[in-house]
N, C-alpha and C positions, 0 to 999 in steps of 0.2 A: 476763815479756818475753821475755825471754831466754829461756829456757826456750821460749816459744813460736816462737824466730825456732833454735832451734836444731834441733828437729822437722820446724818446715820444710823444712828444711836435707837434714834424715836420709832424710825422710819423700820428699823431690824424689832422691834418691839411690837410695833405695829403688825408686821406683816409672819409672827410669829404665833400672834392671838389669832388673826382672820383665818392664818391654814388650817389653825393648829396644832403648829411643826413648833417642835422645843425651841425655844433660847437657845444654842447653841453658841460656842466663840465663833467658828465659823460663822454663824448668819453675821453674829453681829457685828465680825472685820469685815464681811463682805458688803454690810451696810457701809458701814465708815472708809471700805475703799472706793467704791462705788462712787457714794460723796463726794470723792477729794480728786475721782479720777479725770475729769474735765481740765482741771488746775495741770496736771504734768504736761501738758503745753505750753507753762507757765517756764516749769524747769526748762526744757528747749528754749525757749525763746530766750533764757539766763545765758546757755548755756553757749549759741549762737552769734552772741555779740547784742544782744538786747539787755535794756536795762527796766527796773523799777521806772524810769521817766517815764515810759512809751510801753507801759504798761498795756496800751488795746490792743496792742497787735500779738500779745501773747494768745490772744482768740483767736488765732487763724487756722489753729488746726483740727481742734475739737467740737467746736463751743458752735457747731450747727446741729441743733436737736431736731430737724426733721433728717442728715443722716443719720447721725450719731446714736440716736434712740431706738429706731426697731431694730436695725441690725446687733444693736448691744445685749438687748431685750433675749432678743435670738438666743443668742452663744451666750446668757443667764440664765434661761429655760434650759439649754442641754448642755448644762454644769447643773442645774441645780433643780428645774421643773419651775411651775407655774410661782412658788414663792418666790427664786429668788430672779424670776424675771420681774414679776412687777419689785419687787425691793431694788433693779435695777433701776425702771423709768418712774419709779416716785423719787429715787435721791437723785439722780440725776437728773429730772423735769424741776426740781427742787433747787440744786446748783445753779441752773441758767438760770431761774427766779431770782435769785437770789442776786446771780450778774447784772441782771434787769433793773434792780431796785438798789440805789445804792451807788457805790463806788463804781466807779469804770464807769466804761461808753457802751453798755449793753451787751447786747448778744442779736448776733442773727436767725434768728429766728424761722426766716421763711428763706434760707440760702436751699440751694440755688436757686431759685425764682426770683430772689431780690438780694441784691448784696447792701441793704436798708441793715441797719444796728437799732432794737429798740431795748428802751430805758422808759420805765412807768415810778410815779408813784413821787419816786424821791432820787433826786441828785446832787452828791455833794460834791461841793465850794467852798473852794480855799477862800478865807476871809480877804487875801491878800489881791486877788484879781476881780473882773469884774462879774458880778453873778449875770449867769441865763434863765428866764423867762419862767416861773412855776409852772409850770406845765400834768397834766394825766401822764398824757405820753408824751417823747420826743423819739422822734426818727433821727438817724445820724445817716449822713451820705457818706458813702465809704471815701468818696474825693475829700473830702473837709474833716476826717482827723487828724490831722497833722494841725491845721490851724486852729480846731475847735481846744484841740489840746494845747495847744502853745496859749490858746486866749481865755482859755479859761481852768484849766488841767491843774495839779499840786505836785511838783516835781518832788514835794515829801511827802506825799499822801500816805505809805507805810505809818511815816514819824509820826504824821499828825491827824491819822484818826487812829490807829492801835495803841500807839502811844503816850496816849492819853485821854480823859476819860469823856472821847466822842460819843454820842446816843447809839453812832453805828457799834462802836466794839463795846456798849454794854450791853444792848438786844446779843452780838452773839454771847459775850461771854454771859449772857442770862442763858441763852435758851442750850447753849452748853452744861453748864451747870443740873438745866433743872431734867436736862437728859439724864444725868451722872446718876442722879438724886432718886427719878424713877429704875433704872436701869439698875440703883444699888438694890431700891424695893422690892422690885421684882424676882433678884437674885437671891436674896437672904429670906 
């Protein structure tokens, strides 16, 4: 979440500079909201009986880049023109990249053409489970998700990643702090 907030801040600053528009509070908060928006389905997942133990299932509503980004960017364009459309597209795509590297079982980048989930570069693996082979690209079949989660998942991922000095949590915190520092420099 801190990574998404940091990316939202940095993207709002970048959009402000690129389009020569003022960095307003509304542009800044839109950047943060857009970056967090795909995870609204996580709240829905928890509210309908899901848990943090089967978190890959929360990516069933909004984590479809081909279907989510174009209409969202169009709607953002209707609200605030090209700057808001770019802000939406960049922050949401950054969120999907973030969800494809590290924690979780990836994103369905090509849905509805494919139900496969894609992860790349790095995949968090708990120490107490059999590790997966290292790859640049992981392709997960939808039918295999429950078995993969059972064999290789971490039911305490939230505590084990964000409740400790895990490299992933450190990167998220660093991006957030850099974004806040740059924001303070821009606004002061």
